PDB file of N, H, CA, C and O in Angstrom:
ATOM      1  N   UNK A   1      34.598 -35.594 -36.081  1.00  0.00           N
ATOM      2  CA  UNK A   1      35.200 -34.798 -37.147  1.00  0.00           C
ATOM      3  C   UNK A   1      36.362 -33.967 -36.615  1.00  0.00           C
ATOM      4  O   UNK A   1      37.385 -33.824 -37.284  1.00  0.00           O
ATOM      5  N   UNK A   2      36.205 -33.431 -35.436  1.00  0.00           N
ATOM      6  H   UNK A   2      35.374 -33.548 -34.893  1.00  0.00           H
ATOM      7  CA  UNK A   2      37.253 -32.573 -34.878  1.00  0.00           C
ATOM      8  C   UNK A   2      38.552 -33.344 -34.721  1.00  0.00           C
ATOM      9  O   UNK A   2      39.621 -32.864 -35.100  1.00  0.00           O
ATOM     10  N   UNK A   3      38.450 -34.553 -34.154  1.00  0.00           N
ATOM     11  H   UNK A   3      37.582 -34.943 -33.846  1.00  0.00           H
ATOM     12  CA  UNK A   3      39.657 -35.345 -33.923  1.00  0.00           C
ATOM     13  C   UNK A   3      40.331 -35.689 -35.238  1.00  0.00           C
ATOM     14  O   UNK A   3      41.549 -35.568 -35.367  1.00  0.00           O
ATOM     15  N   UNK A   4      39.532 -36.124 -36.229  1.00  0.00           N
ATOM     16  H   UNK A   4      38.542 -36.223 -36.125  1.00  0.00           H
ATOM     17  CA  UNK A   4      40.105 -36.473 -37.522  1.00  0.00           C
ATOM     18  C   UNK A   4      40.763 -35.265 -38.169  1.00  0.00           C
ATOM     19  O   UNK A   4      41.820 -35.393 -38.787  1.00  0.00           O
ATOM     20  N   UNK A   5      40.153 -34.099 -38.035  1.00  0.00           N
ATOM     21  H   UNK A   5      39.294 -33.995 -37.533  1.00  0.00           H
ATOM     22  CA  UNK A   5      40.736 -32.891 -38.616  1.00  0.00           C
ATOM     23  C   UNK A   5      42.071 -32.576 -37.951  1.00  0.00           C
ATOM     24  O   UNK A   5      43.030 -32.192 -38.621  1.00  0.00           O
ATOM     25  N   UNK A   6      42.129 -32.738 -36.638  1.00  0.00           N
ATOM     26  H   UNK A   6      41.351 -33.050 -36.094  1.00  0.00           H
ATOM     27  CA  UNK A   6      43.374 -32.478 -35.917  1.00  0.00           C
ATOM     28  C   UNK A   6      44.447 -33.459 -36.372  1.00  0.00           C
ATOM     29  O   UNK A   6      45.592 -33.073 -36.607  1.00  0.00           O
ATOM     30  N   UNK A   7      44.067 -34.740 -36.497  1.00  0.00           N
ATOM     31  H   UNK A   7      43.137 -35.054 -36.306  1.00  0.00           H
ATOM     32  CA  UNK A   7      45.029 -35.752 -36.914  1.00  0.00           C
ATOM     33  C   UNK A   7      45.500 -35.487 -38.337  1.00  0.00           C
ATOM     34  O   UNK A   7      46.687 -35.626 -38.634  1.00  0.00           O
ATOM     35  N   UNK A   8      44.579 -35.106 -39.220  1.00  0.00           N
ATOM     36  H   UNK A   8      43.615 -34.993 -38.979  1.00  0.00           H
ATOM     37  CA  UNK A   8      44.946 -34.852 -40.609  1.00  0.00           C
ATOM     38  C   UNK A   8      45.874 -33.650 -40.731  1.00  0.00           C
ATOM     39  O   UNK A   8      46.626 -33.537 -41.699  1.00  0.00           O
ATOM     40  N   UNK A   9      45.822 -32.758 -39.754  1.00  0.00           N
ATOM     41  H   UNK A   9      45.211 -32.849 -38.967  1.00  0.00           H
ATOM     42  CA  UNK A   9      46.680 -31.577 -39.797  1.00  0.00           C
ATOM     43  C   UNK A   9      48.149 -31.963 -39.655  1.00  0.00           C
ATOM     44  O   UNK A   9      49.033 -31.201 -40.047  1.00  0.00           O
ATOM     45  N   UNK A  10      48.412 -33.147 -39.094  1.00  0.00           N
ATOM     46  H   UNK A  10      47.694 -33.766 -38.776  1.00  0.00           H
ATOM     47  CA  UNK A  10      49.784 -33.628 -38.996  1.00  0.00           C
ATOM     48  C   UNK A  10      50.441 -33.349 -37.662  1.00  0.00           C
ATOM     49  O   UNK A  10      51.461 -33.957 -37.339  1.00  0.00           O
ATOM     50  N   UNK A  11      49.882 -32.448 -36.885  1.00  0.00           N
ATOM     51  H   UNK A  11      49.054 -31.954 -37.148  1.00  0.00           H
ATOM     52  CA  UNK A  11      50.443 -32.146 -35.576  1.00  0.00           C
ATOM     53  C   UNK A  11      49.476 -32.637 -34.508  1.00  0.00           C
ATOM     54  O   UNK A  11      48.470 -31.990 -34.217  1.00  0.00           O
ATOM     55  N   UNK A  12      49.793 -33.778 -33.935  1.00  0.00           N
ATOM     56  H   UNK A  12      50.610 -34.303 -34.171  1.00  0.00           H
ATOM     57  CA  UNK A  12      48.888 -34.377 -32.963  1.00  0.00           C
ATOM     58  C   UNK A  12      49.519 -34.376 -31.584  1.00  0.00           C
ATOM     59  O   UNK A  12      50.623 -34.889 -31.400  1.00  0.00           O
ATOM     60  N   UNK A  13      48.827 -33.805 -30.623  1.00  0.00           N
ATOM     61  H   UNK A  13      47.930 -33.388 -30.772  1.00  0.00           H
ATOM     62  CA  UNK A  13      49.269 -33.852 -29.237  1.00  0.00           C
ATOM     63  C   UNK A  13      48.408 -34.908 -28.557  1.00  0.00           C
ATOM     64  O   UNK A  13      47.244 -34.656 -28.242  1.00  0.00           O
ATOM     65  N   UNK A  14      48.980 -36.095 -28.328  1.00  0.00           N
ATOM     66  H   UNK A  14      49.925 -36.299 -28.584  1.00  0.00           H
ATOM     67  CA  UNK A  14      48.215 -37.222 -27.807  1.00  0.00           C
ATOM     68  C   UNK A  14      47.552 -36.880 -26.477  1.00  0.00           C
ATOM     69  O   UNK A  14      46.357 -37.117 -26.305  1.00  0.00           O
ATOM     70  N   UNK A  15      48.302 -36.334 -25.548  1.00  0.00           N
ATOM     71  H   UNK A  15      49.274 -36.141 -25.687  1.00  0.00           H
ATOM     72  CA  UNK A  15      47.756 -36.037 -24.227  1.00  0.00           C
ATOM     73  C   UNK A  15      46.587 -35.070 -24.323  1.00  0.00           C
ATOM     74  O   UNK A  15      45.574 -35.240 -23.644  1.00  0.00           O
ATOM     75  N   UNK A  16      46.731 -34.057 -25.168  1.00  0.00           N
ATOM     76  H   UNK A  16      47.554 -33.920 -25.719  1.00  0.00           H
ATOM     77  CA  UNK A  16      45.676 -33.059 -25.305  1.00  0.00           C
ATOM     78  C   UNK A  16      44.433 -33.674 -25.936  1.00  0.00           C
ATOM     79  O   UNK A  16      43.312 -33.389 -25.514  1.00  0.00           O
ATOM     80  N   UNK A  17      44.633 -34.529 -26.961  1.00  0.00           N
ATOM     81  H   UNK A  17      45.544 -34.761 -27.304  1.00  0.00           H
ATOM     82  CA  UNK A  17      43.490 -35.170 -27.610  1.00  0.00           C
ATOM     83  C   UNK A  17      42.745 -36.056 -26.627  1.00  0.00           C
ATOM     84  O   UNK A  17      41.515 -36.078 -26.613  1.00  0.00           O
ATOM     85  N   UNK A  18      43.493 -36.791 -25.801  1.00  0.00           N
ATOM     86  H   UNK A  18      44.493 -36.773 -25.812  1.00  0.00           H
ATOM     87  CA  UNK A  18      42.855 -37.671 -24.823  1.00  0.00           C
ATOM     88  C   UNK A  18      42.026 -36.850 -23.843  1.00  0.00           C
ATOM     89  O   UNK A  18      40.906 -37.228 -23.499  1.00  0.00           O
ATOM     90  N   UNK A  19      42.578 -35.729 -23.397  1.00  0.00           N
ATOM     91  H   UNK A  19      43.488 -35.422 -23.676  1.00  0.00           H
ATOM     92  CA  UNK A  19      41.862 -34.882 -22.441  1.00  0.00           C
ATOM     93  C   UNK A  19      40.610 -34.282 -23.067  1.00  0.00           C
ATOM     94  O   UNK A  19      39.556 -34.235 -22.432  1.00  0.00           O
ATOM     95  N   UNK A  20      40.722 -33.823 -24.310  1.00  0.00           N
ATOM     96  H   UNK A  20      41.578 -33.861 -24.826  1.00  0.00           H
ATOM     97  CA  UNK A  20      39.601 -33.138 -24.948  1.00  0.00           C
ATOM     98  C   UNK A  20      38.514 -34.092 -25.409  1.00  0.00           C
ATOM     99  O   UNK A  20      37.330 -33.759 -25.358  1.00  0.00           O
ATOM    100  N   UNK A  21      38.911 -35.284 -25.864  1.00  0.00           N
ATOM    101  H   UNK A  21      39.873 -35.554 -25.906  1.00  0.00           H
ATOM    102  CA  UNK A  21      37.942 -36.177 -26.492  1.00  0.00           C
ATOM    103  C   UNK A  21      37.651 -37.427 -25.681  1.00  0.00           C
ATOM    104  O   UNK A  21      36.613 -38.061 -25.871  1.00  0.00           O
ATOM    105  N   UNK A  22      38.559 -37.790 -24.774  1.00  0.00           N
ATOM    106  H   UNK A  22      39.402 -37.276 -24.619  1.00  0.00           H
ATOM    107  CA  UNK A  22      38.367 -39.005 -24.004  1.00  0.00           C
ATOM    108  C   UNK A  22      38.722 -40.257 -24.797  1.00  0.00           C
ATOM    109  O   UNK A  22      38.521 -41.377 -24.326  1.00  0.00           O
ATOM    110  N   UNK A  23      39.252 -40.064 -26.005  1.00  0.00           N
ATOM    111  H   UNK A  23      39.415 -39.155 -26.389  1.00  0.00           H
ATOM    112  CA  UNK A  23      39.652 -41.198 -26.832  1.00  0.00           C
ATOM    113  C   UNK A  23      41.014 -41.698 -26.363  1.00  0.00           C
ATOM    114  O   UNK A  23      41.907 -40.907 -26.059  1.00  0.00           O
ATOM    115  N   UNK A  24      41.161 -43.010 -26.309  1.00  0.00           N
ATOM    116  H   UNK A  24      40.436 -43.652 -26.557  1.00  0.00           H
ATOM    117  CA  UNK A  24      42.404 -43.599 -25.830  1.00  0.00           C
ATOM    118  C   UNK A  24      43.586 -43.279 -26.725  1.00  0.00           C
ATOM    119  O   UNK A  24      43.443 -43.185 -27.944  1.00  0.00           O
ATOM    120  N   UNK A  25      44.744 -43.113 -26.123  1.00  0.00           N
ATOM    121  H   UNK A  25      44.860 -43.190 -25.132  1.00  0.00           H
ATOM    122  CA  UNK A  25      45.950 -42.787 -26.881  1.00  0.00           C
ATOM    123  C   UNK A  25      46.289 -43.891 -27.876  1.00  0.00           C
ATOM    124  O   UNK A  25      46.732 -43.614 -28.990  1.00  0.00           O
ATOM    125  N   UNK A  26      46.079 -45.149 -27.469  1.00  0.00           N
ATOM    126  H   UNK A  26      45.719 -45.374 -26.564  1.00  0.00           H
ATOM    127  CA  UNK A  26      46.387 -46.263 -28.375  1.00  0.00           C
ATOM    128  C   UNK A  26      45.526 -46.196 -29.621  1.00  0.00           C
ATOM    129  O   UNK A  26      45.997 -46.458 -30.727  1.00  0.00           O
ATOM    130  N   UNK A  27      44.251 -45.840 -29.436  1.00  0.00           N
ATOM    131  H   UNK A  27      43.868 -45.627 -28.537  1.00  0.00           H
ATOM    132  CA  UNK A  27      43.341 -45.741 -30.581  1.00  0.00           C
ATOM    133  C   UNK A  27      43.777 -44.621 -31.518  1.00  0.00           C
ATOM    134  O   UNK A  27      43.744 -44.768 -32.739  1.00  0.00           O
ATOM    135  N   UNK A  28      44.185 -43.509 -30.931  1.00  0.00           N
ATOM    136  H   UNK A  28      44.212 -43.390 -29.939  1.00  0.00           H
ATOM    137  CA  UNK A  28      44.651 -42.372 -31.736  1.00  0.00           C
ATOM    138  C   UNK A  28      45.909 -42.774 -32.510  1.00  0.00           C
ATOM    139  O   UNK A  28      46.064 -42.424 -33.680  1.00  0.00           O
ATOM    140  N   UNK A  29      46.797 -43.505 -31.850  1.00  0.00           N
ATOM    141  H   UNK A  29      46.671 -43.789 -30.900  1.00  0.00           H
ATOM    142  CA  UNK A  29      48.031 -43.944 -32.514  1.00  0.00           C
ATOM    143  C   UNK A  29      47.704 -44.859 -33.684  1.00  0.00           C
ATOM    144  O   UNK A  29      48.343 -44.781 -34.734  1.00  0.00           O
ATOM    145  N   UNK A  30      46.703 -45.734 -33.508  1.00  0.00           N
ATOM    146  H   UNK A  30      46.185 -45.798 -32.655  1.00  0.00           H
ATOM    147  CA  UNK A  30      46.316 -46.642 -34.590  1.00  0.00           C
ATOM    148  C   UNK A  30      45.835 -45.850 -35.800  1.00  0.00           C
ATOM    149  O   UNK A  30      46.230 -46.131 -36.931  1.00  0.00           O
ATOM    150  N   UNK A  31      44.978 -44.856 -35.553  1.00  0.00           N
ATOM    151  H   UNK A  31      44.657 -44.628 -34.634  1.00  0.00           H
ATOM    152  CA  UNK A  31      44.457 -44.033 -36.647  1.00  0.00           C
ATOM    153  C   UNK A  31      45.610 -43.323 -37.356  1.00  0.00           C
ATOM    154  O   UNK A  31      45.685 -43.308 -38.584  1.00  0.00           O
ATOM    155  N   UNK A  32      46.498 -42.741 -36.568  1.00  0.00           N
ATOM    156  H   UNK A  32      46.437 -42.753 -35.570  1.00  0.00           H
ATOM    157  CA  UNK A  32      47.605 -41.982 -37.139  1.00  0.00           C
ATOM    158  C   UNK A  32      48.545 -42.887 -37.927  1.00  0.00           C
ATOM    159  O   UNK A  32      49.035 -42.505 -38.990  1.00  0.00           O
ATOM    160  N   UNK A  33      48.795 -44.084 -37.406  1.00  0.00           N
ATOM    161  H   UNK A  33      48.397 -44.394 -36.543  1.00  0.00           H
ATOM    162  CA  UNK A  33      49.714 -44.986 -38.104  1.00  0.00           C
ATOM    163  C   UNK A  33      49.119 -45.441 -39.425  1.00  0.00           C
ATOM    164  O   UNK A  33      49.840 -45.604 -40.410  1.00  0.00           O
ATOM    165  N   UNK A  34      47.807 -45.646 -39.453  1.00  0.00           N
ATOM    166  H   UNK A  34      47.221 -45.514 -38.654  1.00  0.00           H
ATOM    167  CA  UNK A  34      47.151 -46.043 -40.695  1.00  0.00           C
ATOM    168  C   UNK A  34      47.187 -44.904 -41.705  1.00  0.00           C
ATOM    169  O   UNK A  34      47.184 -45.137 -42.914  1.00  0.00           O
ATOM    170  N   UNK A  35      47.219 -43.685 -41.210  1.00  0.00           N
ATOM    171  H   UNK A  35      47.221 -43.496 -40.228  1.00  0.00           H
ATOM    172  CA  UNK A  35      47.217 -42.513 -42.078  1.00  0.00           C
ATOM    173  C   UNK A  35      48.642 -42.055 -42.399  1.00  0.00           C
ATOM    174  O   UNK A  35      48.841 -41.056 -43.090  1.00  0.00           O
ATOM    175  N   UNK A  36      49.639 -42.807 -41.883  1.00  0.00           N
ATOM    176  H   UNK A  36      49.477 -43.619 -41.322  1.00  0.00           H
ATOM    177  CA  UNK A  36      51.044 -42.447 -42.122  1.00  0.00           C
ATOM    178  C   UNK A  36      51.347 -41.031 -41.648  1.00  0.00           C
ATOM    179  O   UNK A  36      51.982 -40.249 -42.356  1.00  0.00           O
ATOM    180  N   UNK A  37      50.890 -40.712 -40.448  1.00  0.00           N
ATOM    181  H   UNK A  37      50.374 -41.347 -39.872  1.00  0.00           H
ATOM    182  CA  UNK A  37      51.114 -39.376 -39.891  1.00  0.00           C
ATOM    183  C   UNK A  37      52.044 -39.482 -38.684  1.00  0.00           C
ATOM    184  O   UNK A  37      51.872 -40.350 -37.828  1.00  0.00           O
ATOM    185  N   UNK A  38      53.015 -38.601 -38.630  1.00  0.00           N
ATOM    186  H   UNK A  38      53.155 -37.896 -39.325  1.00  0.00           H
ATOM    187  CA  UNK A  38      53.917 -38.588 -37.490  1.00  0.00           C
ATOM    188  C   UNK A  38      53.249 -37.850 -36.333  1.00  0.00           C
ATOM    189  O   UNK A  38      52.634 -36.800 -36.520  1.00  0.00           O
ATOM    190  N   UNK A  39      53.380 -38.415 -35.137  1.00  0.00           N
ATOM    191  H   UNK A  39      53.880 -39.268 -34.984  1.00  0.00           H
ATOM    192  CA  UNK A  39      52.725 -37.816 -33.981  1.00  0.00           C
ATOM    193  C   UNK A  39      53.694 -36.942 -33.200  1.00  0.00           C
ATOM    194  O   UNK A  39      54.889 -37.227 -33.121  1.00  0.00           O
ATOM    195  N   UNK A  40      53.158 -35.879 -32.629  1.00  0.00           N
ATOM    196  H   UNK A  40      52.188 -35.648 -32.693  1.00  0.00           H
ATOM    197  CA  UNK A  40      53.969 -34.994 -31.796  1.00  0.00           C
ATOM    198  C   UNK A  40      53.635 -35.266 -30.339  1.00  0.00           C
ATOM    199  O   UNK A  40      52.476 -35.171 -29.935  1.00  0.00           O
ATOM    200  N   UNK A  41      54.642 -35.603 -29.552  1.00  0.00           N
ATOM    201  H   UNK A  41      55.584 -35.681 -29.879  1.00  0.00           H
ATOM    202  CA  UNK A  41      54.417 -35.909 -28.146  1.00  0.00           C
ATOM    203  C   UNK A  41      54.780 -34.738 -27.245  1.00  0.00           C
ATOM    204  O   UNK A  41      54.722 -34.852 -26.021  1.00  0.00           O
ATOM    205  N   UNK A  42      55.155 -33.610 -27.847  1.00  0.00           N
ATOM    206  H   UNK A  42      55.202 -33.517 -28.842  1.00  0.00           H
ATOM    207  CA  UNK A  42      55.521 -32.445 -27.052  1.00  0.00           C
ATOM    208  C   UNK A  42      54.273 -31.795 -26.472  1.00  0.00           C
ATOM    209  O   UNK A  42      53.235 -31.725 -27.129  1.00  0.00           O
ATOM    210  N   UNK A  43      54.383 -31.323 -25.244  1.00  0.00           N
ATOM    211  H   UNK A  43      55.226 -31.379 -24.710  1.00  0.00           H
ATOM    212  CA  UNK A  43      53.242 -30.639 -24.639  1.00  0.00           C
ATOM    213  C   UNK A  43      53.058 -29.280 -25.290  1.00  0.00           C
ATOM    214  O   UNK A  43      54.025 -28.649 -25.716  1.00  0.00           O
ATOM    215  N   UNK A  44      51.817 -28.834 -25.364  1.00  0.00           N
ATOM    216  H   UNK A  44      51.031 -29.346 -25.018  1.00  0.00           H
ATOM    217  CA  UNK A  44      51.517 -27.569 -26.047  1.00  0.00           C
ATOM    218  C   UNK A  44      52.103 -26.399 -25.276  1.00  0.00           C
ATOM    219  O   UNK A  44      51.957 -25.250 -25.693  1.00  0.00           O
TER     220      UNK A  44
END
């Protein structure tokens, strides 16, 4: 739920999500692309 909530917020930091959740960046990108969400690659 946490990851989905972060993704739905529209501001996704791929590196941070990978570190916090262990989910692969490619998988996160797939979810975001299906949800038509732009990803943020800037470090926090």
